[in-house]
C-alpha positions in Angstrom: 26.6 7.4 -52.9 28.4 8.3 -50.3 26.2 8.7 -47.1 26.7 12.4 -47.4 25.0 12.3 -51.1 22.3 10.2 -50.1 21.3 12.6 -46.7 21.1 15.2 -49.4 18.8 13.7 -52.1 16.6 12.9 -49.3 16.4 16.4 -47.8 14.5 17.4 -50.8 11.6 14.6 -49.5 12.0 14.7 -45.6 13.4 16.9 -43.4 17.1 16.6 -43.1 16.9 15.7 -38.9 15.1 12.7 -40.3 17.1 11.9 -43.2 20.4 12.0 -40.6 18.3 9.9 -38.3 17.5 7.2 -40.3 21.1 6.6 -41.9 22.6 6.5 -38.4 20.4 3.7 -37.7 21.2 1.8 -41.1 25.0 2.5 -41.1 25.8 2.2 -37.2 27.5 5.6 -37.9 27.7 8.6 -35.6 26.0 11.5 -37.1 29.1 13.5 -37.8 30.4 10.1 -39.3 27.5 10.7 -42.2 29.7 13.5 -43.4 33.1 12.1 -42.9 32.4 9.0 -44.9 33.5 8.6 -48.1 32.8 4.8 -49.1 29.9 4.4 -51.3 26.5 3.1 -49.5 25.9 -0.3 -50.3 23.5 -0.9 -52.8 20.8 -2.8 -50.2 21.8 -0.5 -47.9 20.9 2.8 -50.1 17.4 0.7 -51.1 16.5 0.4 -47.5 17.0 4.3 -47.2 15.2 4.9 -50.2 12.5 3.3 -49.2 12.2 4.3 -45.5 12.8 7.9 -46.4 9.7 7.1 -48.6 7.7 5.9 -45.8 8.7 9.2 -43.8 7.8 11.1 -46.5 4.1 9.4 -46.5 3.9 10.5 -42.7 5.3 7.9 -41.1 7.3 8.6 -38.1 11.2 7.9 -38.2 11.4 6.5 -34.8 8.8 4.0 -35.5 10.5 2.9 -39.2 13.6 2.2 -37.5 12.3 0.8 -34.2 14.5 3.0 -31.8 14.2 6.7 -30.2 16.3 8.8 -28.4 15.7 9.6 -24.8 18.2 11.3 -22.7 21.0 9.6 -23.1 20.0 6.1 -24.5 17.5 4.6 -27.0 14.7 2.8 -26.4 12.5 0.2 -28.5 9.4 1.4 -30.1 6.6 0.6 -32.5 2.9 1.8 -32.9 2.0 0.2 -29.5 3.6 2.9 -27.6 4.1 6.9 -27.9 7.5 8.4 -29.3 9.5 10.2 -26.0 9.3 14.2 -26.8 11.6 16.3 -25.3 9.2 17.7 -22.7 9.4 14.0 -20.9 13.2 14.7 -20.8 12.5 17.7 -18.6 10.1 16.0 -16.7 12.2 13.0 -16.1 15.1 15.4 -15.4 13.6 17.9 -12.9 12.4 15.1 -11.3 15.8 13.4 -10.6 17.0 17.1 -9.3 14.1 16.9 -7.2 14.8 13.6 -6.0 18.1 12.8 -6.1 21.1 13.7 -2.7 22.5 16.4 -5.2 18.8 18.7 -5.1 18.2 20.7 -2.4 15.7 23.1 -3.9 12.8 20.8 -3.5 13.7 19.6 0.1 11.2 20.7 2.2 8.8 18.6 0.1 10.4 15.5 2.3 10.7 13.8 -0.8 14.1 13.3 -0.8 15.6 9.2 -1.9 12.0 8.0 -2.0 13.0 4.2 -2.0 9.6 3.9 -4.5 8.4 5.5 -7.5 5.1 5.2 -9.7 5.2 6.0 -13.6 1.5 5.7 -14.7 0.9 5.4 -18.2 4.5 4.0 -18.8 4.0 3.5 -22.4 7.4 2.7 -23.9 9.3 2.7 -20.2 11.9 5.6 -20.8 10.3 7.3 -17.8 10.7 4.4 -15.4 14.1 3.1 -16.9 15.4 6.4 -16.5 14.4 7.3 -12.9 15.8 3.4 -12.1 19.3 4.3 -14.0 19.7 7.7 -12.0 18.1 6.8 -8.8 20.1 3.9 -7.8 18.3 4.1 -4.5 14.6 3.9 -5.8 12.4 0.5 -7.5 9.9 1.8 -10.1 6.5 0.4 -10.3 5.6 1.4 -14.3 1.9 1.1 -14.6 -0.2 1.3 -18.1 -3.9 0.4 -19.1 -2.4 -1.3 -22.4 -0.7 -4.5 -21.9 0.6 -4.5 -26.0 2.2 -0.9 -24.5 4.1 -3.0 -21.5 5.1 -5.8 -23.6 7.2 -3.0 -25.5 8.4 -1.4 -21.4 9.3 -5.3 -20.9 11.5 -5.2 -23.8 13.3 -1.8 -22.5 13.2 -2.7 -19.3 15.5 -6.2 -20.0 17.6 -5.0 -22.5 18.9 -2.3 -19.6 19.2 -5.3 -16.9 16.6 -3.4 -14.8 13.7 -6.1 -14.1 14.7 -6.5 -10.8 14.1 -2.5 -9.5 11.3 -1.8 -12.4 8.0 -4.0 -12.1 5.6 -3.7 -14.4 1.9 -3.9 -13.9 -1.7 -3.4 -15.7 -4.2 -1.0 -14.5 -6.9 0.8 -15.7 -6.8 3.5 -13.2 -5.5 4.7 -9.6 -8.2 2.7 -7.9 -7.6 -0.6 -9.4 -7.1 -3.7 -7.1 -3.6 -4.4 -8.5 -2.7 -1.4 -6.1 -4.6 -2.3 -3.2 -2.5 -5.7 -3.7 0.7 -4.0 -4.4 0.5 -1.7 -0.8 -0.3 -4.7 1.7 -1.8 -3.3 4.7 -1.7 0.5 5.8 -0.4 -0.7 9.3 3.0 -1.8 7.5 3.9 1.4 5.8 6.1 2.9 8.0 8.0 -0.5 8.6 8.3 -0.5 5.1 9.3 3.5 4.9 12.3 2.4 7.3 13.5 -0.4 5.7 12.9 0.9 2.4 11.8 -1.0 -0.9 13.8 -4.5 -1.4 11.9 -6.1 -4.0 9.0 -6.9 -6.2 6.3 -7.2 -3.5 5.3 -3.5 -2.5 4.3 -2.8 0.9 3.6 1.0 2.6 3.2 1.9 -1.2 0.9 5.5 -0.5 -1.0 7.0 -4.1 1.0 10.0 -5.3 -0.4 13.6 -5.1 -1.3 14.8 -9.0 2.2 16.8 -8.9 4.1 13.6 -8.3 6.8 11.9 -10.5 4.1 10.1 -13.1 3.6 10.7 -16.5 2.4 9.4 -19.7 4.6 9.9 -22.2 
């Protein structure tokens, strides 16, 4: 069967977009190429696709089946240790970048333009931290999660994008965790650090964010 024929057959048991998503990853093709390709799909690939479609029918998210989830303009590794990024989270990042970047003007009165340091609390797969680090070149991100398993996934993704020097991963149960005391350093260093900017993994002068800041669990 061709890719288009496989999709048509699977669309009877799972949503069309899920069938396309699975086959895109199995064949390493773009979505539109699935419908242009006239060569028959190799038997072992077709069998694997049918197996995954059957699991998807039973309720397993397709992102977990292929260990990949799209987020903005990139993909992150996901499995059952983390939540799957949602479109609402993409919007959160887009709005945060608009507020924090040089190009943002609407919220300049908030005094949070070009922050040297950002907290992502409940980082999960690390998608928010990675997106912010990719789009805000001046900033470093502290990515925190209560789960060490989730942090293992986030570490894989951070290293994949070569951001280990700007995205720091820490385990903490809440914002009163001693890890924040360790990271913030002495209060009197805050003003000096603000002038110098964040230079590396030893963060000084970090202030706990307000409830409305750009930290979120996916």
